[in-house]
C-alpha positions in Angstrom: -19.5 -15.8 -11.7 -22.4 -14.1 -13.5 -24.6 -11.8 -11.4 -26.0 -8.5 -10.6 -24.6 -5.3 -9.0 -24.9 -1.6 -8.9 -28.6 -1.3 -8.0 -30.3 -0.5 -4.7 -32.8 -3.4 -4.4 -31.9 -6.5 -2.5 -32.0 -10.0 -4.1 -32.4 -9.0 -7.7 -33.5 -11.5 -10.4 -33.1 -11.4 -14.1 -36.7 -10.3 -14.4 -36.2 -7.3 -11.9 -32.9 -6.3 -13.6 -34.6 -6.3 -17.0 -37.5 -4.2 -15.5 -35.0 -1.5 -14.6 -34.3 -2.0 -10.9 -30.9 -0.3 -11.3 -28.7 -3.3 -11.3 -26.3 -4.2 -14.1 -25.6 -7.7 -15.4 -22.0 -8.3 -14.6 -19.3 -10.8 -14.1 -17.3 -11.2 -10.9 -13.7 -12.1 -11.4 -11.6 -13.4 -8.6 -7.9 -13.6 -9.5 -4.5 -14.3 -7.9 -2.2 -11.4 -8.6 0.7 -13.8 -8.5 -0.8 -15.5 -11.6 -2.3 -12.5 -13.5 -2.0 -8.8 -12.9 -4.9 -6.4 -12.7 -3.3 -4.5 -15.5 -3.5 -7.6 -17.8 -7.2 -8.0 -16.8 -7.8 -4.4 -17.7 -6.2 -4.9 -21.1 -8.5 -7.9 -21.8 -11.5 -5.9 -20.6 -10.7 -2.9 -22.8 -10.2 -5.0 -25.9 -13.9 -5.7 -25.9 -15.2 -2.6 -24.3 -17.0 0.1 -26.2 -17.4 2.2 -23.0 -21.0 2.9 -23.8 -23.5 3.5 -21.0 -26.2 4.3 -23.5 -29.2 2.0 -23.9 -30.4 -0.4 -21.3 -28.8 0.1 -18.0 -28.3 -3.6 -17.3 -26.0 -3.9 -20.3 -23.7 -1.0 -19.7 -19.9 -1.3 -19.7 -18.6 -0.5 -16.2 -15.8 -1.4 -13.8 -16.5 -1.9 -10.1 -13.4 -1.7 -8.0 -12.5 -3.1 -4.6 -9.4 -1.0 -3.9 -8.1 2.5 -4.5 -5.2 1.1 -6.5 -7.5 -0.7 -8.8 -9.7 2.4 -9.2 -6.6 4.5 -10.1 -5.4 1.9 -12.7 -8.8 1.7 -14.3 -9.2 5.4 -14.5 -5.7 5.8 -16.0 -6.3 3.1 -18.6 -9.7 4.5 -19.6 -8.3 8.0 -19.9 -5.4 6.7 -22.1 -7.8 5.0 -24.4 -10.3 7.9 -24.3 -13.1 5.8 -22.9 -14.6 8.8 -21.2 -18.1 7.3 -21.0 -17.0 4.3 -19.0 -18.3 4.2 -15.5 -15.7 3.3 -12.8 -17.4 2.8 -9.5 -16.8 1.4 -6.0 -18.0 -2.1 -5.8 -21.6 -2.6 -4.6 -23.3 -5.6 -3.0 -23.2 -8.6 -5.4 -25.9 -11.2 -6.1 -25.2 -14.3 -8.1 -27.5 -14.7 -11.2 -29.8 -17.6 -11.4 -28.3 -21.0 -12.4 -29.6 -20.9 -15.9 -27.5 -17.7 -16.5 -24.2 -19.2 -15.4 -22.1 -20.2 -18.4 -25.0 -19.1 -20.7 -22.5 -18.6 -23.6 -21.7 -22.3 -23.5 -25.4 -23.3 -24.0 -25.6 -20.8 -26.9 -22.6 -22.4 -28.7 -24.3 -25.8 -29.0 
């Protein structure tokens, strides 16, 4: 699911996020650890991660964790890859993005 997290305002929209309300555009991944490990998800994330938090806040690379174990794994992996600028933070409230932003990449491929 595509959405917004990390800011302090309730019910963000694409417009408020772009205006700098503190939220980041993000994806929410729900997974079954019996099917795929968190370690494997981290490996996939870090393949495409430049760990830059520079530029527009809503486009930063970051990991929001839901458990201490996931935090520890993310910190360890980031350190091993020298991704020192990556923000690893406790999960904040989540808001789904507007429908037009869901599967946006598919509409761009046409």
